[in-house]
C-alpha positions as CSV (number, residue, x, y, z in Angstrom):
1,M,27.7,-26.6,1.7
2,P,26.9,-30.1,0.4
3,I,27.2,-32.9,2.8
4,S,28.4,-36.2,1.3
5,A,26.6,-39.4,2.3
6,V,27.9,-41.0,5.4
7,Q,27.1,-44.5,4.4
8,H,29.0,-45.4,1.2
9,N,28.5,-49.2,1.4
10,L,24.9,-50.0,1.4
11,R,24.1,-53.6,2.4
12,T,20.9,-55.2,1.2
13,S,20.3,-56.8,4.6
14,D,19.9,-53.3,6.1
15,L,17.0,-52.4,3.7
16,P,13.4,-53.4,4.2
17,L,12.2,-55.6,1.4
18,E,9.7,-52.9,0.2
19,K,12.5,-50.3,-0.2
20,L,15.0,-52.8,-1.9
21,A,13.5,-52.7,-5.4
22,A,13.2,-48.8,-5.6
23,N,16.8,-48.1,-4.4
24,P,18.9,-46.6,-7.3
25,Q,22.2,-47.3,-5.6
26,L,21.9,-51.0,-5.9
27,S,22.4,-53.1,-9.1
28,Q,19.8,-55.6,-10.3
29,A,22.1,-58.4,-9.1
30,D,22.3,-56.9,-5.6
31,K,18.6,-56.4,-5.5
32,I,18.0,-60.1,-6.5
33,A,20.5,-61.3,-3.9
34,G,18.9,-59.1,-1.2
35,A,15.4,-60.2,-1.9
36,S,16.4,-63.8,-2.1
37,R,18.2,-63.7,1.2
38,Q,15.3,-62.0,2.9
39,F,12.9,-64.6,1.4
40,E,15.1,-67.3,2.7
41,A,15.0,-65.8,6.2
42,I,11.3,-65.8,6.1
43,F,11.2,-69.4,5.0
44,L,13.7,-70.4,7.8
45,R,11.5,-68.6,10.3
46,Q,8.6,-70.7,9.4
47,I,10.6,-74.0,9.6
48,L,12.2,-73.0,13.0
49,A,8.8,-71.9,14.4
50,N,7.2,-75.2,13.5
51,A,10.2,-77.3,14.7
52,Q,9.9,-75.7,18.1
53,K,6.3,-76.4,18.7
54,P,5.8,-79.1,21.4
55,T,4.4,-82.4,20.1
56,F,2.5,-83.1,23.3
57,P,1.2,-80.5,25.6
58,S,2.9,-80.6,29.0
59,R,2.7,-78.8,32.3
60,F,6.5,-78.7,32.3
61,N,6.5,-76.6,29.2
62,P,4.5,-73.4,30.2
63,Q,3.5,-71.2,27.3
64,S,3.2,-67.6,28.6
65,F,2.8,-64.4,26.5
66,S,6.3,-63.2,27.4
67,S,8.0,-66.5,26.6
68,G,6.2,-66.5,23.2
69,I,7.5,-63.1,22.4
70,Y,11.0,-64.1,23.5
71,Q,10.8,-67.3,21.5
72,D,9.7,-65.4,18.4
73,M,12.6,-62.9,18.8
74,L,15.0,-65.8,19.1
75,T,13.6,-67.6,16.1
76,T,13.8,-64.4,13.9
77,E,17.4,-63.7,14.9
78,V,18.5,-67.4,14.3
79,A,16.8,-67.4,10.9
80,D,18.5,-64.1,10.0
81,Q,21.9,-65.3,11.1
82,I,21.5,-68.7,9.1
83,S,20.4,-66.7,6.0
84,R,23.3,-64.2,6.3
85,S,25.8,-67.0,6.6
86,G,24.6,-68.6,3.4
87,A,24.9,-72.1,5.0
88,F,21.3,-73.1,4.1
89,G,21.8,-72.3,0.4
90,F,18.2,-71.7,-0.5
91,G,18.7,-68.0,-1.1
92,Q,21.6,-68.6,-3.4
93,V,19.6,-71.0,-5.5
94,L,16.7,-68.6,-5.6
95,A,18.9,-65.8,-6.6
96,S,20.4,-67.9,-9.4
97,Q,17.0,-69.0,-10.7
98,L,15.7,-65.4,-10.6
99,T,18.8,-64.0,-12.4
100,R,18.4,-66.8,-15.1
101,Q,14.8,-65.8,-15.6
102,L,15.4,-62.1,-15.7
103,N,18.4,-62.4,-18.0
104,P,17.7,-65.3,-20.4
105,D,20.4,-64.2,-22.8
106,Q,23.0,-64.9,-20.0
107,A,21.7,-68.4,-19.4
108,A,24.3,-71.1,-18.5
109,P,25.9,-72.9,-21.4
110,Q,24.3,-76.1,-22.6
111,A,25.9,-79.3,-21.3
112,D,27.9,-81.5,-23.7
113,P,25.6,-84.4,-24.7
114,S,28.5,-86.9,-24.5
115,Q,28.8,-86.1,-20.8
116,T,25.1,-86.6,-19.9
117,E,23.8,-89.7,-18.1
118,P,22.2,-92.4,-20.3
119,S,18.3,-92.5,-20.4
120,R,16.3,-95.3,-19.1
121,A,15.6,-96.6,-22.6
122,D,19.4,-96.8,-23.3
123,L,19.9,-98.8,-20.0
124,A,16.9,-101.1,-20.7
125,S,18.2,-102.0,-24.2
126,G,21.7,-102.6,-22.9
127,G,23.1,-100.2,-25.4
128,T,25.0,-98.1,-22.9
129,T,27.1,-99.4,-20.0
130,L,28.5,-97.4,-17.1
């Protein structure tokens, strides 16, 4: 008697990074989005960990082993939540760039030259006004 899969909707945030690429149930776009989001979370952890370091050592800010573990857990969770929300935006930009590099034939359409900003040479010669 065959048993159907219990989990039909597979979320990329539930998979470890090393298993993301080998998963046949995910499309390439899902894999790119998942890897980009996880990279963004790692990047945010680094930023948050450095932002929480005290500038000056103080006896009022004790650094024990257990408080370090708690602080690391808190930093990891905050970074993951920010990354999942998409508010930081770095993961989306990274996914867009990776998609463009992997699918060059689907690149964004070229901008209309009449809608571009004037060059410095145009502005210096006085040929174009804003």
